Structure formats: structure tokens, C-alpha cells
C-alpha positions as a printed NumPy array, in Angstrom:
array([[ 19.958,  28.394,   8.8  ],
       [ 19.188,  24.813,   7.692],
       [ 15.85 ,  24.293,   5.943],
       [ 13.07 ,  23.152,   8.227],
       [ 11.123,  19.988,   7.542],
       [  7.541,  20.405,   6.423],
       [  5.021,  19.803,   9.222],
       [  3.396,  16.389,   9.249],
       [ -0.129,  16.424,   7.78 ],
       [ -2.959,  15.477,  10.134],
       [ -3.953,  11.815,  10.156],
       [ -7.163,  11.044,   8.271],
       [-10.18 ,   9.973,  10.268],
       [-10.758,   6.197,  10.186],
       [-13.251,   4.987,   7.628],
       [-16.413,   3.521,   9.117],
       [-17.627,   1.666,   6.039],
       [-15.437,  -0.24 ,   3.629],
       [-15.605,   1.131,   0.094],
       [-16.612,  -1.139,  -2.759],
       [-13.602,  -2.943,  -4.245],
       [-12.106,  -1.3  ,  -7.315],
       [-10.183,  -2.824, -10.193],
       [ -6.491,  -3.391,  -9.306],
       [ -5.276,  -1.21 , -12.183],
       [ -7.511,   1.649, -11.059],
       [ -6.279,   1.285,  -7.489],
       [ -2.645,   1.297,  -8.591],
       [ -3.106,   4.375, -10.754],
       [ -4.944,   6.19 ,  -7.976],
       [ -2.333,   5.309,  -5.346],
       [  0.568,   6.235,  -7.623],
       [ -1.083,   9.542,  -8.48 ],
       [ -1.689,  10.301,  -4.802],
       [  1.847,   9.322,  -3.801],
       [  3.38 ,  11.251,  -6.689],
       [  1.524,  14.348,  -5.507],
       [  2.759,  13.841,  -1.939],
       [  6.326,  13.338,  -3.159],
       [  6.058,  16.499,  -5.246],
       [  4.953,  18.385,  -2.126],
       [  8.179,  17.226,  -0.467],
       [ 10.133,  19.005,  -3.18 ],
       [ 11.257,  15.919,  -5.083],
       [ 11.847,  16.205,  -8.801],
       [  9.634,  14.093, -11.082],
       [ 12.585,  11.739, -11.644],
       [ 13.124,  11.35 ,  -7.895],
       [  9.399,  10.766,  -7.334],
       [  9.385,   8.102, -10.08 ],
       [ 12.374,   6.377,  -8.441],
       [ 10.662,   6.371,  -5.025],
       [  7.448,   4.994,  -6.556],
       [  9.349,   2.23 ,  -8.374],
       [ 11.241,   1.269,  -5.214],
       [  8.04 ,   1.324,  -3.164],
       [  6.301,  -0.885,  -5.716],
       [  9.199,  -3.377,  -5.592],
       [  9.209,  -3.513,  -1.786],
       [  5.436,  -3.984,  -1.573],
       [  5.533,  -6.708,  -4.22 ],
       [  8.28 ,  -8.596,  -2.354],
       [  6.366,  -8.401,   0.929],
       [  3.143,  -9.582,  -0.714],
       [  4.893, -12.559,  -2.329],
       [  6.261, -13.548,   1.098],
       [  3.143, -12.962,   3.211],
       [  0.171, -13.898,   1.021],
       [  1.165, -17.529,   0.289],
       [  1.784, -18.192,   3.995],
       [ -1.493, -16.55 ,   4.938],
       [ -3.377, -18.499,   2.264],
       [ -1.823, -21.768,   3.441],
       [ -2.834, -21.066,   7.041],
       [ -6.386, -20.164,   6.032],
       [ -6.728, -23.288,   3.877],
       [ -5.472, -25.538,   6.691],
       [ -7.897, -23.934,   9.148],
       [-10.789, -24.411,   6.724],
       [ -9.863, -28.07 ,   6.165],
       [ -9.768, -28.64 ,   9.929],
       [-13.139, -26.922,  10.326],
       [-14.688, -29.034,   7.549],
       [-13.265, -32.258,   8.999],
       [-14.895, -31.497,  12.368],
       [-18.349, -31.189,  10.782]])
């Protein structure tokens, strides 16, 4: 019989209060540690988990470099328009 996929974990409850911002390095280490644990639970070897983390990091970085400048430009233009109306 083929192996069965692990059941999906329950979704976490939404947070009601935003946590205080943490240092980017601490966030990255925490996220990577959490994801590495999840990947290990899926039965991936440490090398496979490292490869998935590296690929994920690359994809997120590419998306951020595409989205953030456009978002910043839009926000700046809106703020300039708001200030010019005052």
C-alpha cells in the first residue's frame, strides 16, 4: 500500500494583538528553526530541509524586491498628494 500523507495540522487561531517587532536576524532564525522542524516532521533529511529553506528564502527575497519598491512608491505618491491638498 502507498504511504499515506500526514494529516494537515489545525490552523492557528488568529492573533488579536500584534506582537512587538523583533530584530530581523532574530525573526529569521526563529522562522528557519520553526520551518526546519516542520520539514523534519515531513520526513525530509537535514540536507533536503536546508535546500527547501534556501529555495524559500530566495523566492521570498525576489517577491519582496518586486513588491516593496512599488508599494513604497505608491505610498509616497499618496502622501505627497495628501500634503499638497493641505
